[in-house]
Residue frames as qw, qx, qy, qz and C-alpha x, y, z in Angstrom:
[[0.015, -0.910, -0.414, 0.000, -0.08, 0.06, 0.02],
 [0.449, 0.081, 0.051, 0.889, 1.48, 3.40, -1.05],
 [0.072, 0.662, 0.300, -0.683, 0.44, 6.96, -0.30],
 [0.487, 0.621, 0.529, 0.312, -1.12, 8.54, -3.27],
 [0.141, 0.874, 0.015, 0.464, -0.02, 12.04, -2.38],
 [0.269, 0.333, -0.503, 0.751, 2.37, 13.99, -0.13],
 [0.527, -0.648, -0.524, -0.166, 0.81, 13.65, 3.36],
 [0.107, -0.689, 0.356, -0.623, 1.06, 15.97, 6.31],
 [0.397, -0.151, -0.825, 0.372, 1.86, 14.17, 9.68],
 [0.371, -0.750, -0.547, 0.028, -0.39, 14.89, 12.58],
 [0.026, 0.869, -0.102, 0.483, -0.05, 18.42, 13.92],
 [0.711, -0.320, -0.367, 0.507, 2.62, 18.88, 16.65],
 [0.265, -0.908, -0.068, 0.318, 3.96, 21.77, 18.49],
 [0.590, 0.748, -0.122, 0.277, 6.23, 23.81, 16.31],
 [0.479, -0.785, 0.390, 0.054, 9.64, 23.22, 17.78],
 [0.649, -0.313, 0.620, 0.311, 13.09, 22.07, 16.63],
 [0.045, -0.303, 0.704, 0.641, 14.22, 21.09, 13.06],
 [0.736, 0.334, 0.016, -0.589, 11.61, 20.39, 10.38],
 [0.311, -0.267, 0.898, 0.161, 11.82, 16.70, 9.52],
 [0.743, 0.277, -0.294, -0.534, 10.40, 14.83, 6.34],
 [0.555, -0.205, 0.799, -0.108, 10.00, 11.08, 6.77],
 [0.627, 0.424, -0.396, -0.519, 10.15, 8.99, 3.61],
 [0.210, -0.180, 0.960, -0.030, 9.39, 5.31, 3.62],
 [0.465, 0.031, -0.581, -0.667, 7.10, 3.14, 1.58],
 [0.392, -0.271, -0.871, 0.118, 5.81, 1.04, 4.46],
 [0.274, -0.655, -0.166, -0.684, 2.88, 2.97, 5.98],
 [0.772, -0.582, -0.257, -0.004, 2.87, 1.19, 9.41],
 [0.730, -0.140, -0.132, 0.656, 6.55, 1.70, 9.92],
 [0.227, 0.425, 0.092, 0.871, 6.41, 5.37, 8.70],
 [0.435, -0.702, -0.242, -0.509, 3.51, 6.22, 10.85],
 [0.820, -0.446, -0.288, 0.215, 5.10, 4.55, 13.80],
 [0.613, -0.068, -0.120, 0.778, 8.30, 6.43, 13.65],
 [0.002, 0.551, 0.166, 0.818, 6.49, 9.65, 12.99],
 [0.587, -0.697, -0.277, -0.305, 4.49, 9.13, 16.17],
 [0.794, -0.348, -0.213, 0.450, 7.59, 8.33, 18.12],
 [0.437, 0.128, 0.037, 0.890, 9.57, 11.37, 16.87],
 [0.170, -0.705, -0.330, -0.604, 6.58, 13.63, 17.35],
 [0.662, -0.720, -0.204, 0.028, 7.28, 13.36, 21.08],
 [0.734, -0.111, -0.012, 0.670, 10.88, 14.58, 20.56],
 [0.075, -0.892, -0.153, 0.420, 11.67, 18.23, 21.14],
 [0.360, -0.450, 0.437, 0.691, 14.52, 18.43, 18.64],
 [0.047, 0.078, 0.737, 0.670, 12.37, 17.80, 15.56],
 [0.520, 0.383, 0.346, -0.680, 8.92, 18.69, 14.19],
 [0.437, 0.194, 0.816, 0.324, 7.48, 16.27, 11.63],
 [0.230, 0.453, -0.054, -0.860, 6.47, 18.47, 8.76],
 [0.751, 0.352, -0.225, -0.512, 5.45, 15.87, 6.19],
 [0.659, -0.139, 0.736, 0.065, 5.55, 12.04, 5.09],
 [0.562, 0.535, -0.367, -0.513, 6.05, 10.52, 1.75],
 [0.897, -0.035, 0.421, -0.130, 6.00, 7.12, 0.30],
 [0.820, 0.293, 0.312, 0.379, 8.12, 7.43, -2.81],
 [0.497, -0.109, 0.145, 0.848, 10.68, 9.63, -4.48],
 [0.056, 0.517, 0.434, 0.736, 8.27, 11.78, -6.41],
 [0.436, -0.793, -0.371, -0.208, 6.19, 12.55, -3.41],
 [0.649, -0.495, -0.126, 0.563, 9.41, 13.15, -1.29],
 [0.358, 0.133, 0.201, 0.902, 10.67, 15.84, -3.76],
 [0.192, -0.656, -0.408, -0.605, 7.23, 17.49, -3.73],
 [0.590, -0.725, -0.340, 0.109, 7.22, 17.40, 0.03],
 [0.636, -0.197, -0.014, 0.746, 10.77, 18.87, 0.15],
 [0.184, 0.287, 0.274, 0.899, 9.82, 21.67, -2.09],
 [0.350, -0.675, -0.442, -0.476, 6.52, 22.39, -0.34],
 [0.667, -0.705, -0.241, -0.018, 7.44, 22.02, 3.28],
 [0.216, 0.796, -0.397, 0.402, 11.11, 23.11, 3.27],
 [0.878, -0.465, -0.087, 0.069, 12.41, 20.52, 5.84],
 [0.128, -0.849, 0.512, -0.025, 15.76, 21.01, 7.55],
 [0.239, -0.374, 0.895, -0.030, 16.26, 17.19, 7.61],
 [0.813, 0.117, -0.331, -0.465, 15.00, 13.99, 5.85],
 [0.552, -0.210, 0.796, -0.132, 14.78, 10.45, 7.43],
 [0.624, 0.491, -0.332, -0.510, 14.93, 8.46, 4.24],
 [0.876, -0.061, 0.472, -0.078, 14.53, 4.74, 3.44],
 [0.178, -0.416, 0.714, 0.535, 17.03, 3.13, 1.04],
 [0.167, 0.192, 0.919, 0.301, 14.53, 0.86, -0.59],
 [0.387, 0.469, 0.240, -0.756, 11.71, 2.85, -2.40],
 [0.649, 0.517, 0.554, 0.057, 9.58, 2.05, -5.48],
 [0.427, 0.891, 0.042, 0.149, 10.93, 3.55, -8.67],
 [0.307, 0.741, -0.374, 0.466, 13.86, 5.73, -7.77],
 [0.741, -0.348, -0.498, 0.285, 15.73, 4.22, -4.82],
 [0.426, -0.868, -0.170, 0.190, 16.78, 6.12, -1.77],
 [0.595, -0.406, 0.210, 0.661, 20.41, 6.64, -2.64],
 [0.289, 0.382, 0.459, 0.748, 19.55, 8.20, -6.03],
 [0.186, -0.852, -0.439, -0.215, 17.02, 10.29, -4.27],
 [0.546, -0.640, -0.064, 0.537, 19.63, 11.63, -1.90],
 [0.443, -0.033, 0.350, 0.825, 21.51, 12.98, -5.03],
 [0.033, 0.610, 0.550, 0.569, 18.41, 14.60, -6.42],
 [0.383, -0.854, -0.347, 0.053, 17.53, 16.21, -3.13],
 [0.517, -0.572, 0.086, 0.631, 21.06, 17.60, -2.41],
 [0.369, 0.254, 0.439, 0.779, 21.23, 18.89, -6.02],
 [0.134, -0.758, -0.407, -0.492, 18.28, 21.15, -5.08],
 [0.523, -0.815, 0.044, -0.245, 18.99, 21.63, -1.33],
 [0.622, 0.423, -0.551, 0.362, 22.73, 21.22, -0.71],
 [0.084, -0.420, 0.594, -0.681, 22.38, 22.07, 2.97],
 [0.835, -0.239, -0.136, -0.477, 19.72, 19.39, 3.59],
 [0.247, -0.445, 0.825, -0.244, 20.56, 16.92, 6.29],
 [0.827, 0.058, -0.348, -0.438, 19.76, 13.39, 5.24],
 [0.391, -0.363, 0.812, -0.235, 19.81, 10.30, 7.47],
 [0.582, 0.117, -0.691, -0.412, 19.31, 6.93, 5.70],
 [0.618, -0.169, 0.609, -0.467, 17.19, 4.30, 7.34],
 [0.611, 0.314, -0.611, -0.394, 17.26, 0.69, 5.95],
 [0.929, -0.228, 0.205, -0.208, 16.55, -2.94, 6.64],
 [0.840, 0.448, -0.223, 0.211, 19.69, -3.70, 4.69],
 [0.775, -0.421, -0.033, 0.469, 22.99, -4.42, 6.44],
 [0.090, -0.908, 0.169, 0.372, 25.46, -1.52, 6.49],
 [0.445, -0.336, 0.641, 0.528, 28.00, -3.41, 4.40],
 [0.462, 0.499, 0.663, 0.312, 25.63, -3.24, 1.42],
 [0.170, 0.810, 0.380, 0.413, 24.60, 0.40, 1.37],
 [0.398, -0.827, -0.163, 0.361, 26.14, 2.61, 4.12],
 [0.446, -0.363, 0.315, 0.755, 29.32, 3.61, 2.24],
 [0.207, 0.420, 0.609, 0.640, 27.21, 4.28, -0.95],
 [0.187, -0.868, -0.459, -0.020, 24.91, 6.43, 1.15],
 [0.416, -0.735, -0.001, 0.535, 27.67, 8.44, 2.60],
 [0.378, -0.071, 0.480, 0.789, 29.34, 8.97, -0.79],
 [0.130, 0.588, 0.631, 0.489, 26.04, 10.19, -2.11],
 [0.020, 0.484, -0.098, 0.870, 25.90, 12.83, 0.60],
 [0.684, -0.593, -0.345, -0.248, 23.88, 11.38, 3.33],
 [0.110, -0.702, 0.488, -0.508, 25.11, 12.23, 6.92],
 [0.381, -0.297, 0.790, -0.377, 24.37, 8.82, 8.47],
 [0.612, 0.040, -0.697, -0.373, 23.06, 5.30, 8.03],
 [0.390, -0.201, 0.722, -0.535, 20.98, 3.46, 10.72],
 [0.263, -0.053, -0.920, -0.286, 19.33, 0.11, 10.39],
 [0.581, -0.357, -0.179, -0.709, 15.60, -0.40, 11.06],
 [0.764, -0.227, -0.601, 0.061, 16.40, -3.45, 13.25],
 [0.297, 0.095, -0.510, 0.802, 17.81, -1.07, 15.86],
 [0.147, -0.601, -0.696, 0.364, 15.72, 0.42, 18.54],
 [0.083, 0.913, 0.297, 0.268, 13.89, 3.59, 18.31],
 [0.460, -0.839, 0.090, 0.277, 16.34, 4.97, 20.84],
 [0.645, -0.141, 0.453, 0.599, 19.23, 4.07, 18.47],
 [0.371, 0.606, 0.490, 0.505, 17.50, 5.81, 15.63],
 [0.166, -0.966, -0.180, -0.083, 16.87, 8.82, 17.78],
 [0.580, -0.622, 0.241, 0.468, 20.61, 8.90, 18.74],
 [0.546, 0.147, 0.505, 0.652, 21.56, 8.77, 15.07],
 [0.126, 0.824, 0.377, 0.404, 19.22, 11.67, 14.24],
 [0.407, -0.894, -0.032, 0.183, 20.73, 13.72, 17.11],
 [0.677, -0.324, 0.354, 0.558, 24.21, 12.96, 15.93],
 [0.403, 0.368, 0.478, 0.688, 23.65, 14.24, 12.39],
 [0.037, -0.906, -0.336, -0.253, 21.64, 17.19, 13.58],
 [0.518, -0.796, 0.072, 0.304, 24.66, 18.19, 15.60],
 [0.311, 0.842, -0.394, -0.198, 26.81, 18.16, 12.54],
 [0.425, -0.426, 0.797, 0.040, 28.26, 14.69, 13.05],
 [0.578, 0.242, -0.667, -0.403, 28.28, 11.54, 10.82],
 [0.688, -0.261, 0.527, -0.425, 26.46, 8.46, 12.12],
 [0.732, 0.180, -0.614, -0.232, 27.29, 4.84, 11.44],
 [0.888, -0.447, -0.097, -0.048, 27.43, 1.92, 13.84],
 [0.412, -0.742, 0.521, 0.096, 30.71, 1.49, 15.88],
 [0.800, -0.054, 0.573, 0.168, 31.30, -1.69, 13.93],
 [0.627, 0.655, 0.300, 0.296, 31.07, -0.15, 10.53],
 [0.054, -0.984, 0.168, -0.010, 33.03, 2.92, 11.74],
 [0.609, -0.515, 0.562, 0.220, 35.99, 0.61, 12.52],
 [0.729, 0.366, 0.502, 0.288, 35.74, -0.76, 8.88],
 [0.327, 0.921, 0.113, 0.179, 35.81, 2.76, 7.46],
 [0.250, -0.898, 0.354, 0.075, 38.86, 3.71, 9.48],
 [0.696, -0.178, 0.612, 0.330, 40.73, 0.51, 8.37],
 [0.629, 0.628, 0.395, 0.233, 39.75, 1.33, 4.82],
 [0.081, 0.993, -0.076, 0.048, 41.18, 4.82, 5.17],
 [0.461, -0.696, 0.516, 0.191, 44.46, 3.70, 6.72],
 [0.717, 0.038, 0.626, 0.304, 44.82, 0.89, 3.98],
 [0.072, 0.497, -0.348, -0.791, 44.17, 3.48, 1.30],
 [0.334, 0.272, 0.873, 0.231, 41.71, 1.14, -0.49],
 [0.246, 0.162, -0.214, -0.931, 39.50, 2.43, -3.22],
 [0.366, -0.249, -0.831, -0.338, 37.07, -0.39, -3.20],
 [0.575, -0.498, 0.017, -0.648, 34.26, -0.87, -0.76],
 [0.551, -0.444, 0.639, -0.301, 35.97, -3.01, 1.95],
 [0.210, -0.262, 0.927, 0.167, 36.78, -5.81, -0.47],
 [0.616, 0.375, 0.609, -0.329, 33.30, -6.46, -1.83],
 [0.340, 0.020, 0.699, 0.629, 33.26, -7.55, -5.48],
 [0.161, 0.729, 0.658, 0.102, 29.82, -5.87, -6.01],
 [0.179, -0.676, -0.043, 0.714, 31.31, -2.30, -5.79],
 [0.160, -0.057, 0.605, 0.778, 31.51, -2.32, -9.49],
 [0.009, 0.579, 0.773, 0.259, 27.60, -2.34, -9.61],
 [0.168, -0.436, -0.085, -0.880, 25.39, 0.78, -9.68],
 [0.319, -0.091, 0.606, -0.723, 23.02, 1.26, -6.81],
 [0.789, 0.163, 0.024, -0.592, 20.09, -0.09, -8.76],
 [0.710, 0.299, -0.631, -0.085, 22.12, -3.07, -10.05],
 [0.071, 0.231, -0.824, 0.512, 23.04, -3.91, -6.48],
 [0.554, 0.042, 0.424, -0.715, 19.37, -3.81, -5.51],
 [0.829, 0.262, -0.265, -0.417, 18.47, -6.16, -8.46],
 [0.497, 0.300, -0.800, 0.150, 21.28, -8.58, -7.61],
 [0.194, -0.176, 0.714, -0.649, 20.03, -8.69, -4.01],
 [0.724, 0.140, 0.204, -0.644, 16.54, -9.63, -5.15],
 [0.760, 0.319, -0.538, -0.175, 17.89, -12.39, -7.53],
 [0.270, 0.311, -0.834, 0.367, 19.76, -13.65, -4.53],
 [0.443, 0.033, 0.636, -0.631, 16.42, -14.05, -2.60],
 [0.254, 0.190, 0.929, 0.191, 15.23, -16.26, -5.57],
 [0.401, 0.628, 0.318, -0.586, 12.91, -13.62, -7.04],
 [0.623, 0.399, 0.573, 0.352, 11.98, -13.94, -10.64],
 [0.260, 0.109, 0.276, 0.919, 12.51, -11.23, -13.22],
 [0.256, -0.591, -0.529, -0.552, 8.77, -10.42, -13.11],
 [0.570, -0.676, -0.431, 0.179, 8.63, -10.36, -9.38],
 [0.469, -0.291, -0.033, 0.833, 11.63, -7.96, -9.28],
 [0.048, 0.326, 0.369, 0.869, 9.97, -5.66, -11.92],
 [0.401, -0.705, -0.510, -0.286, 6.79, -5.60, -9.73],
 [0.624, -0.520, -0.325, 0.484, 8.83, -4.88, -6.62],
 [0.378, -0.305, 0.100, 0.869, 10.90, -2.04, -8.06],
 [0.390, 0.780, 0.340, -0.351, 8.07, -0.73, -10.42],
 [0.020, 0.619, -0.538, -0.571, 10.18, -1.16, -13.31],
 [0.790, 0.365, -0.227, -0.437, 9.64, -2.99, -16.66],
 [0.937, -0.160, 0.294, 0.105, 10.70, -6.61, -17.16],
 [0.728, 0.579, -0.002, 0.369, 12.93, -5.51, -20.02],
 [0.005, -0.846, 0.367, -0.386, 14.75, -3.00, -17.77],
 [0.751, -0.493, 0.416, -0.140, 15.36, -5.80, -15.19],
 [0.932, 0.232, 0.202, 0.194, 16.75, -8.01, -17.93],
 [0.441, 0.785, -0.170, 0.401, 19.04, -5.20, -19.07],
 [0.328, -0.789, 0.410, -0.319, 20.28, -4.78, -15.48],
 [0.918, -0.210, 0.336, -0.027, 20.85, -8.50, -15.25],
 [0.799, 0.510, 0.023, 0.317, 22.87, -8.41, -18.45],
 [0.204, 0.818, -0.298, 0.448, 25.06, -5.55, -17.15],
 [0.650, -0.609, 0.397, -0.221, 25.52, -7.24, -13.77],
 [0.956, 0.004, 0.252, 0.152, 26.75, -10.32, -15.43],
 [0.630, 0.646, -0.092, 0.421, 29.17, -8.40, -17.68],
 [0.114, -0.855, 0.315, -0.396, 30.47, -6.34, -14.75],
 [0.679, -0.528, 0.480, -0.172, 31.11, -9.32, -12.48],
 [0.143, 0.531, -0.791, -0.270, 32.53, -11.49, -15.30],
 [0.629, 0.043, 0.757, -0.172, 30.08, -14.40, -15.35],
 [0.063, -0.139, 0.773, 0.616, 29.62, -16.30, -18.55],
 [0.292, -0.396, -0.699, -0.519, 25.84, -16.82, -18.36],
 [0.471, -0.523, -0.055, -0.708, 22.73, -16.05, -16.28],
 [0.884, -0.320, -0.338, -0.044, 22.84, -19.39, -14.40],
 [0.670, 0.061, -0.393, 0.627, 26.29, -18.54, -13.11],
 [0.049, -0.427, 0.093, -0.898, 25.14, -15.12, -12.03],
 [0.680, -0.460, -0.196, -0.536, 22.18, -16.58, -10.22],
 [0.853, -0.194, -0.413, 0.252, 24.26, -19.11, -8.40],
 [0.400, 0.245, -0.282, 0.837, 26.51, -16.30, -7.25],
 [0.319, -0.499, -0.085, -0.801, 23.53, -14.18, -6.16],
 [0.818, -0.415, -0.303, -0.258, 22.07, -16.88, -4.06],
 [0.796, -0.077, -0.388, 0.457, 25.40, -17.72, -2.45],
 [0.246, 0.343, -0.179, 0.889, 26.21, -14.11, -1.78],
 [0.454, -0.508, -0.044, -0.731, 22.93, -13.32, -0.11],
 [0.871, -0.339, -0.355, -0.015, 23.04, -16.51, 2.00],
 [0.649, 0.015, -0.340, 0.680, 26.47, -15.51, 3.24],
 [0.017, 0.406, -0.087, 0.910, 25.38, -11.92, 3.89],
 [0.578, -0.463, -0.059, -0.670, 22.27, -12.77, 5.82],
 [0.868, -0.206, -0.450, 0.046, 23.63, -15.93, 7.47]]
């Protein structure tokens, strides 16, 4: 279920920074809005369920900060970060995701986000992340922070040794869904893209990772996701 238009959150006392919440899961989105509406540092100025509505909300409500899910229908969250910052360079963006940091955190920071927090963490952790980026800091988990420090010291240009760094953000998302044994049609429905577009992504993924055929790619995707989630 997706919102059909930009929606205003329930009215709250005007205080703190104006916050836009972008997530395509209504229950989670409303839940976090309700929780954060009790926090003095922020005022929920709007909610949105996809990239188009998020951009409309940003232009209409002029938020100081955006809490943004990585996985959105159509344009994904990391691409949306780039679009938002192109229009509002001073906007503070905190990424929120169900995906492990090793998949998207570094990509999010490179795109211009100020932090990355996982949905599996408690509301208190999410609030801590929000306060950290509002104060001008960068938020990632201590575990991932150690990896970033090691990467800087080592002078690596990859993303902590992952072979999928060659892929675009959308291609990574497609590979992840193939790894969960989703069919091309199921992926097209999930991402709101055509089957032909998904097939094109699959071809490019295969070429970038050096696989000889689609079967070899699918075997890798399944093993990769099993290792990642195991």
